[in-house]
C-alpha positions in Angstrom: -21.3 9.9 -10.3 -18.1 10.9 -9.3 -15.4 8.6 -10.0 -13.3 7.2 -6.5 -10.7 9.5 -5.3 -8.3 7.7 -3.0 -7.5 8.7 0.3 -3.8 9.7 1.5 -2.4 9.4 4.6 -1.8 12.1 7.1 0.0 10.0 9.8 1.6 7.0 10.1 -1.2 5.4 11.9 -3.3 6.1 8.9 -0.5 4.6 6.7 -0.3 1.7 8.9 -4.0 1.4 8.4 -4.4 1.6 4.5 -1.7 -2.0 4.6 -4.4 -3.3 6.3 -7.1 -2.3 4.3 -4.8 -3.3 1.4 -4.4 -6.7 2.7 -7.7 -7.4 3.4 -8.8 -6.1 -0.8 -5.8 -7.9 -2.7 -5.0 -8.5 -5.1 -7.2 -6.2 -7.2 -8.2 -4.3 -4.9 -12.6 -3.6 -6.3 -14.6 -3.2 -4.6 -17.4 -6.6 -4.3 -20.6 -4.0 -3.6 -20.0 -1.9 -6.7 -20.5 1.1 -4.8 -16.5 1.8 -5.8 -17.0 0.9 -9.3 -13.2 2.9 -10.1 -11.5 1.7 -7.1 -8.9 -1.0 -8.3 -5.2 -1.7 -8.3 -4.4 1.6 -10.3 -6.0 4.3 -8.2 -5.2 2.1 -5.1 -1.1 2.7 -5.8 -1.7 5.6 -6.8 -3.1 6.5 -3.2 -0.3 4.7 -1.8 2.4 6.0 -3.4 1.0 9.5 -2.9 0.8 8.5 0.8 4.6 7.6 1.2 5.4 10.9 -0.8 3.5 13.0 1.6 5.1 11.3 4.8 8.6 10.8 3.4 9.8 13.5 6.1 8.4 11.3 9.0 9.3 8.0 7.3 13.3 9.3 6.7 14.5 9.0 3.4 16.0 5.5 3.8 12.6 4.1 4.8 10.7 6.4 2.3 12.8 4.8 -0.7 13.1 0.8 0.5 8.5 1.7 1.0 8.6 3.2 -2.9 10.7 -0.3 -3.5 8.5 -2.4 -1.9 5.4 -1.0 -3.1 6.3 -1.5 -6.5 7.4 -4.8 -6.4 4.0 -5.6 -4.6 2.3 -3.9 -7.2 4.1 -5.9 -9.7 3.0 -9.3 -7.9 -0.5 -8.6 -7.5 -1.0 -8.0 -11.3 0.9 -11.0 -12.0 -1.7 -13.1 -10.0 -5.7 -11.4 -10.2 -7.4 -14.4 -9.0 -4.9 -15.3 -6.5 -3.1 -18.8 -8.4 0.1 -18.4 -8.8 1.5 -17.5 -5.4 2.1 -13.5 -6.2 -0.5 -12.0 -4.6 0.4 -14.4 -1.3 4.0 -12.8 -1.7 2.4 -9.2 -2.1 0.8 -9.5 1.2 3.9 -10.6 2.7 5.7 -7.4 1.6 2.4 -5.4 3.0 3.2 -7.6 5.9 7.1 -6.3 6.0 6.1 -2.7 5.8 3.7 -2.8 8.8 6.7 -4.1 10.3 8.8 -1.6 9.3 6.2 1.1 10.5 6.7 -0.3 14.0 9.8 0.0 14.3 11.1 3.2 15.9 13.8 5.6 14.0 16.9 5.6 15.4 17.4 8.9 17.7 19.2 12.3 15.9 22.8 12.2 17.4 
């Protein structure tokens, strides 16, 4: 069996979809069906961060840097609360929501 390979987003819309998927699969990102046994927190964040890097020019440097920091913070929260018992996973999901809102805001027009 081939190892699970994360999808790298090509558009802002795909990145927003990925955040929605992350919300539904947090905090461990494991596949409950067992069909993707290699899918986990590490591979999920590797794919998400590569997606951010891939879309940096579309996001803009400021928004990219902020989202990258938020990604690191979110990962830390999910790692600290894999069973959703201490509130860390809930805080991580709040960051996902904030990122979704950041993507929905339009970039200011260039002068």
